[in-house]
C-alpha positions, 0 to 999 in steps of 0.5 A: 776575354783575358779575366774571364775566370772569376771564380777562380782567380787563383788558377787564372793566375797560375796561367799568367806565372802566379798572382804578380803575373796576373797583377801585371796582366791587369796593370797593362790591360788598363795601361792599353787605350782603345782606340775603337779603330780595330773592329775585328771580326765585327766588320765595323766598329760598335758602340761598345768600343767607342763607349770604352774609348770615351771611358778612357780607362784602357780597354776596360770597357765599364758599358759592357756587362761583362767587364764588370768584375775586372777590377775587383780581380785585382784582390787575386794580387797583392794588389788590393788597392788598385781595385780601390782605386779602379771601383772608386774611379767608376763611381765617381765618373761615370754614372754621373751623366753625359753622352754615354747614357745620360746616367748609365755608361752603357745599357741597363740589362736586367738592371745589372749596370745599376746592380754594381752600382749598388753593390760598389757602392756599398763596398763589395761585390759579388766577384765569385760566382756561386760562391757565398762571399763577396770582393772588398772594393773601396765604399762609396759613402761614409755610411750606408744602412741596408734594412734587411729582412726580419729586421736586422740591418747592415750598416757600412761607415767610412770612416775618413771618406772623401774623394780622397780617401778612396784606399781601405787603410783597415776594416773591423767587421763588428769589431773585431778586425780582418785582413781578408777582402772576401766577405762572407754572404751569412755574415752580412746576411745575418746583419754585421756592422763594417767599419771601414778606416779609409785614407788618401795613400794605397794601404798593407791592408787585404789578405787576397781572395782563394778560389778553386785552385790552390797557390801554386797548382795549374787550374784542374777545370771538369772536363767531359769523359769519353765513353763508350756505350749507349745511344751514340746520341747520348755521346755525340756532343750535339742536342740535335739528336735524341735518345728515347730511354726505356730501360738502363742504359750503360757507359764505360769512361775511357778513363778512370778519372774520379767522375763527381757530376754529371749532366743530363741535356733534355729533348724538345719534350719528354724530359724524365722527371726522376732517375737513378744513376749507379756504378760499379767498380768490376762490373757486376756489382752495381751501388747507387750514387746519385738518384733524383726524384721530381725532376723539371727541365722548365726549358727544350734541350736544357743542359742540367749539372748534378753533384754525385754524391758517392763519387770514385773511380767506377769501372762503368755507370748506369743510367736509368731515366725513362723519358728522351735526352739529347746529352749524357756528361760525366764530368771529372778533374783530371788528376796531378800530371805524371812527373814519372811513369812506370809501366814495368817492374821497379826494385828498390826503395821509392820516394814519390815527391811529385806526381808518380802513376804506376800504370795497369801491369807495372810492379815495385817492390818497395818501400814505397814513401809518399811525401809532403805534396807527392801523389802516387797514382796506381791503376792495376800495379803490384806494389810489395813492401810498405807504404806509407804516405804522409801528407800526400797530395792524392793516393790512389790504389785501384785494381792494385795489389799492395803486399805489405802494410797502408799507412796514409795520414793527413793525404789530401786525398785518398782512395783504395778501390777494388784494390787488394791490401795483404797488410794492416792499413792504418788510416789517419786525419785524411781528408774523406778516404774512400775504401770501396770493393776492397780487401784488406787481411790485416787490421783496418783502423781509421781515425780522425779523418774528416769526413770519416771512410766511405766504402760508397755502398760497396762492401770491403771484405777484411781480415782483422778486425775493423776499429774506429771509423771504419767499422762498417766499412 
């Protein structure tokens, strides 16, 4: 299970020390022979162990579908040529028929063994589940044509292709150079011509794949926030217990992280078909952050995820969903780990270059400057002096009082929620700022933010005139 994160190979690589570390781990995997002599918890040798041994590709068991993505994981490294080599070896050697499957190197579960062959023979594979893109491999045929709906064709040419020329030297898409090892689905499904140039030796072609986690960062998967309130059955982490909901249910999360998804798990029957999820920053004023109608749960005790339309760092959530449920989860990505935490008073200028956290009751006398890549998360704190953030990773003001102006430019994650800013505010070229339920005593100016700032349905009190994108907040 060392490579079972195909949706976030960059995050996985960071756990191995970077993309080179992932490549080394893959090398070890494919170089270590399977001997079929270690039954582990199975109590005996199972057929997948013998089949992996007979494949002679290290620990790789192509007969077992959960392994099928592993050769393509080299596309997350600077060695995509190893993906090309391994894919062509599997295509040429494992589907010929022998004692293993007579043409199929393992079980043909739901057509997946054939699907791997068809995708890989075309030269690409759906590595990242849930992503509208394919990872480049090595096309098997000199020319292949896929007739698409609407009369369009996807044509794959592999110039110079042969049993020896398995390495991609160059790729052009519709006559234009293509450097990425990722091919968008929309590009292929609309009809396209892929021109591969193949050769007998590895080349420098191919930019590595990207994924959910940026290079150099640790993965931050969504986590289920612990909550208080509501029926115990909704938060006991088992679908064996259920609760009949006849009115609103209020839950308070243990952490003020930004909840971006929630899940509902149906009971054996009588699941809700429509519901509304509300949230509050102060326990008094509520806003609808997601609403659904005409919903179905095809199976008993089915867990379904839903994306929140207006995510924020709310104090409490309220679900109105007439019916019977087994679980309700609030999912949030943890913030950057605090490199430094201030719990009391800090006097003097403060420059933030990593991750700084201000806890409730903390006070800082500035000025405060958040530099490129830095993060400032202030919850229930007081800041005196100007606050400036430029190219920062994140800037979060929650239940915070800032006695001075705020200037934020090119910040990746910016939110000012249930806070007071006693001075002018300027927001320029940030990634989708949130200014919600707050008080700004000076002018509020917003320019070239993408997307434009939102208040999540919780209006702000603005003393000075709002300008630009901030009108209506």
